C-alpha positions in Angstrom: 0.1 0.0 -0.2 1.3 3.5 -1.0 1.7 5.7 2.0 0.2 8.8 1.9 2.6 10.8 3.9 5.7 9.8 2.2 7.7 11.8 -0.7 7.0 11.5 -3.8 10.9 10.0 -5.0 10.0 11.2 -8.8 10.0 14.8 -7.5 13.1 14.2 -4.3 15.2 12.7 -7.3 14.1 16.0 -9.8 16.9 17.5 -11.4 17.5 21.1 -11.1 17.2 23.0 -14.5 17.1 27.0 -13.7 16.3 29.3 -16.3 15.7 32.9 -16.7 11.5 33.5 -17.4 11.6 34.9 -20.6 8.7 32.7 -22.9 11.5 31.9 -25.2 14.7 30.5 -22.6 11.7 28.7 -20.5 11.1 26.9 -24.3 14.6 26.6 -25.1 15.0 25.1 -21.8 11.7 23.3 -22.0 13.6 21.4 -25.2 16.9 20.3 -22.9 14.7 19.3 -20.0 12.4 16.7 -22.0 16.0 15.9 -23.8 17.5 15.2 -19.9 15.2 13.2 -18.7 15.4 10.3 -21.8 18.8 10.6 -21.3 19.4 10.6 -17.7 15.2 8.8 -17.1 15.3 11.2 -14.6 12.8 13.6 -13.5 13.6 17.4 -14.1 12.1 20.3 -12.5 12.5 23.9 -14.0 13.9 27.1 -11.5 13.0 30.4 -12.8 15.6 32.8 -11.8 16.0 36.4 -13.0 18.9 38.0 -13.9 20.0 41.4 -14.4 20.0 42.0 -17.4 16.0 40.6 -17.4 15.0 43.7 -14.6 17.3 46.2 -16.8 15.6 48.8 -18.9 19.5 50.4 -20.0 20.4 49.1 -23.6 23.4 46.6 -23.5 25.8 48.6 -24.2 25.2 50.5 -21.1 25.2 48.0 -18.8 27.9 46.2 -20.2 26.8 43.4 -22.1 28.7 40.5 -20.8 27.2 38.3 -18.4 24.3 39.9 -17.4 21.6 37.3 -18.1 24.4 34.5 -16.8 25.8 35.6 -14.1 22.8 34.9 -11.5 22.3 31.2 -13.1 26.1 31.3 -12.5 25.9 32.2 -8.8 23.1 29.8 -8.4 24.6 26.8 -9.6 27.8 27.7 -7.5 25.8 27.4 -4.3 24.2 24.2 -4.9 20.1 26.1 -5.7 20.6 24.3 -9.3 22.1 21.2 -11.3 22.1 22.0 -14.5 21.7 25.9 -16.6 20.4 26.8 -19.9 21.6 29.9 -21.2 21.7 31.0 -25.2 25.2 30.1 -25.6 26.0 34.1 -26.9 25.2 35.2 -23.9 28.2 33.6 -22.1 31.0 35.5 -21.2 34.3 34.3 -23.7 36.7 33.5 -20.2 35.8 30.4 -18.0 34.3 30.5 -15.0 36.0 29.0 -12.0 34.1 25.8 -11.1 32.3 25.5 -13.6 32.4 22.9 -16.9 30.2 23.5 -19.4 29.0 20.0 -20.0 26.9 20.1 -23.8 27.0 22.3 -27.1 23.3 20.9 -28.7 22.7 21.2 -32.5 22.2 24.4 -33.5 19.4 26.4 -34.7 19.3 28.5 -37.8 22.6 31.1 -37.0 20.6 33.9 -38.9 18.4 36.8 -38.0 15.1 37.1 -39.6 12.8 40.8 -40.4 9.7 40.7 -39.5 8.6 44.1 -41.2 5.2 45.6 -41.8 3.2 44.5 -43.9 5.3 41.3 -45.9 7.7 43.8 -46.0 11.4 42.6 -46.9 14.6 45.1 -46.8 14.5 45.9 -50.1 11.2 47.4 -50.7 10.6 49.4 -46.9 10.4 52.9 -47.5 12.1 55.3 -47.6 12.9 56.4 -44.0 12.0 53.3 -42.3 12.6 52.8 -38.8 14.0 49.2 -37.4 14.5 48.5 -33.6 16.9 46.4 -32.4 19.5 45.9 -29.5 22.3 44.8 -31.2 25.0 47.1 -32.4 26.3 44.4 -34.2 22.5 44.5 -36.1 23.1 48.3 -36.3 26.3 48.5 -38.3 25.3 45.8 -41.1 22.1 47.3 -41.4 23.0 50.3 -42.4 26.3 49.4 -44.5 23.5 47.0 -45.9 21.0 50.5 -46.2 23.8 52.4 -47.8 25.4 49.6 -50.1 21.5 49.3 -51.7 21.1 53.2 -51.4 18.3 52.4 -48.9 17.6 55.7 -46.3 16.7 53.8 -42.8 17.4 54.7 -39.4 17.9 52.0 -36.6 16.2 52.6 -33.7 17.5 51.0 -30.4 14.3 48.4 -28.1 14.7 45.8 -25.5 12.3 43.4 -24.5 11.5 40.1 -24.5 10.2 38.7 -28.6 6.5 39.7 -28.0 7.5 42.8 -26.9 9.6 43.5 -29.7 6.9 42.4 -32.2 4.5 44.6 -30.9 6.4 47.3 -32.2 6.2 46.5 -35.4 1.6 45.1 -34.6 1.5 48.4 -32.8 2.6 50.9 -35.8 5.1 52.7 -33.8 8.3 51.0 -36.1 8.2 49.5 -39.7 10.4 46.3 -39.0 12.2 44.6 -35.7 15.7 42.0 -36.5 16.1 38.7 -34.8 17.5 36.3 -34.2 16.0 33.7 -36.9 16.1 30.4 -34.1 14.6 32.3 -30.9 11.5 32.5 -33.3 11.7 28.8 -34.7 11.8 28.0 -30.9 8.7 29.7 -30.0 6.6 28.9 -33.3 6.3 32.2 -35.0 8.9 32.1 -37.4 6.0 32.4 -39.8 6.3 36.2 -39.3 9.2 36.4 -40.2 8.8 38.3 -43.8 12.9 38.1 -44.4 15.1 35.7 -43.1 18.9 37.5 -44.1 21.7 35.8 -45.0 24.5 35.8 -43.8 26.6 37.3 -46.7 24.4 40.5 -45.5 24.0 40.0 -41.9 26.8 38.1 -40.3 24.9 37.0 -36.7 26.6 37.4 -33.0 29.4 34.7 -32.5 27.4 31.4 -30.9 24.0 33.2 -32.2 21.5 30.0 -32.1 22.9 27.6 -30.1 22.2 26.9 -26.3 24.7 26.0 -23.7 24.4 23.8 -20.8 26.7 24.4 -17.6 26.8 22.3 -14.8 29.2 22.4 -11.5 33.0 21.4 -11.9 32.2 19.4 -8.2 29.6 17.0 -10.9 31.9 15.3 -13.1 28.8 12.0 -13.1 26.0 14.6 -14.7 28.0 17.1 -16.8 29.4 12.9 -18.0 25.5 12.1 -18.7 24.1 16.0 -20.4 27.4 15.6 -22.2 25.0 13.4 -24.6 23.1 15.9 -25.7 26.9 17.6 -27.3 26.9 17.9 -31.5 31.0 18.4 -30.9 30.6 20.6 -34.7 28.7 22.5 -33.3 31.4 22.6 -30.1 33.8 23.1 -32.9 31.7 26.3 -34.4 31.2 28.3 -31.6 34.6 28.0 -30.2 36.1 29.2 -32.7 33.5 32.5 -33.2 34.2 33.2 -29.9 37.8 32.8 -29.8 38.2 34.9 -32.9 35.5 37.6 -30.0 38.0 37.6 -27.0 41.0 37.7 -29.3 38.8 41.1 -30.8 39.0 41.5 -27.1 35.3 42.5 -27.2 32.7 42.1 -24.9 28.9 40.2 -26.3 27.4 43.9 -26.8 29.9 45.1 -29.1 28.9 45.5 -32.8 31.0 41.8 -34.3 29.4 39.2 -36.0 31.0 36.1 -36.6 30.1 33.1 -38.3 31.8 29.5 -39.0 30.5 26.8 -41.4 31.5 24.1 -44.1 32.3 24.8 -47.3 32.5 21.1 -49.5 33.8 22.2 -52.7 33.6 18.2 -53.6 36.8 16.2 -52.1 37.9 18.5 -49.7 35.5 20.0 -46.7 37.0 22.7 -44.9 36.1 25.2 -41.8 35.2 28.7 -42.8 35.0 31.2 -40.0 33.7 34.7 -41.4 33.9 38.2 -39.4 32.6 41.7 -39.4 33.5 45.1 -37.0 31.8 47.8 -37.9 30.9 51.3 -36.2 26.8 51.2 -35.4 26.4 54.0 -38.1 27.7 51.6 -40.8 30.6 53.6 -42.7 33.3 52.0 -41.5 33.6 47.9 -41.4 36.0 45.2 -41.3 35.2 42.7 -43.0 37.2 39.5 -43.3 37.6 35.7 -43.9 39.6 32.9 -43.2 38.9 29.6 -44.6 41.1 26.2 -42.8 40.9 22.6 -42.3 37.9 21.5 -39.7 39.6 22.1 -36.2 39.8 18.8 -34.5 39.8 20.1 -30.9 39.6 22.6 -29.3 42.7 24.5 -28.7 42.9 24.1 -33.6 39.9 26.1 -32.9 40.7 28.8 -31.3 43.8 29.2 -33.1 42.5 29.6 -36.4 39.5 31.9 -33.8 42.7 34.2 -33.3 44.1 34.1 -36.7 41.5 36.3 -38.4 41.3 38.9 -35.3 44.7 38.9 -35.6 44.1 39.8 -39.5 41.2 41.6 -38.3 43.2 44.1 -36.2 45.8 44.7 -38.5 43.0 46.1 -40.9 41.8 48.4 -38.3 39.3 46.4 -35.7 40.4 47.7 -32.6 39.2 51.3 -34.0 35.9 50.2 -34.3 34.8 49.1 -31.0 33.5 50.3 -28.0 34.3 48.3 -25.7 37.8 46.9 -26.4 39.8 46.9 -23.6 43.5 48.8 -24.3 
């Protein structure tokens, strides 16, 4: 006979997954939770945590950008209040934290940016003087450069807020368009609202965009080993290359830096191509370069490729285009 006063063994043994409270963060964490249940056979309970980036209404550049969405989650991990956390990888500082392990980087979603515009408009068909909302200096730099190269007159408007809030600026008529990560729209089932998926050749995404990071305490190697079952080796290599470029440029995640590592196959060999861009937010000055080499076989090789392109970009004047560069 069941003892009604006995604790629920399933809940008692549940893994605690720390997540931000936004609809997108909850969707991402829910996807990971389902996979962890499948891998471990254990229940997973989501623990909602508010980060500084969630409550501040200042721009990411003003509050520093780097780490504002992850610090509270990491503090909870180190304090033993949660067992593991899920982050948008592009929000992670490039420096590895003491006491934590990046246990898994699952298969990456679409890394591109997406335009959500009124009346089904694409970027090229926006009216003169169109107002485009984005909270990202990286997007501002490339959107303004894109407009200038096509003789378009647009105004980029800094905005904050979740996906609903940002798209709301368009539906209310306050803005003509907003630019968001396609991955986020996919994960919350709203990709159909995008009026254009912006090619990476036109606007390079943020380093790590579209990828998730699953982090746990280094003091729990058994859990880290289980979570590693979610890891996608190529995604890890690609984002390691991109984040190495970002680190070598000594830029934060709110700096106007874009990067994307992808495979190039000529039918005989497969290589890794890394593209990077740094620009002023008005789009008048861009340093955009690429490098191609063998697919890295280790983290060290991946980081070396990122550093190599960063050195070339710095030699072309990239340092002067970044407000966050540490001198």
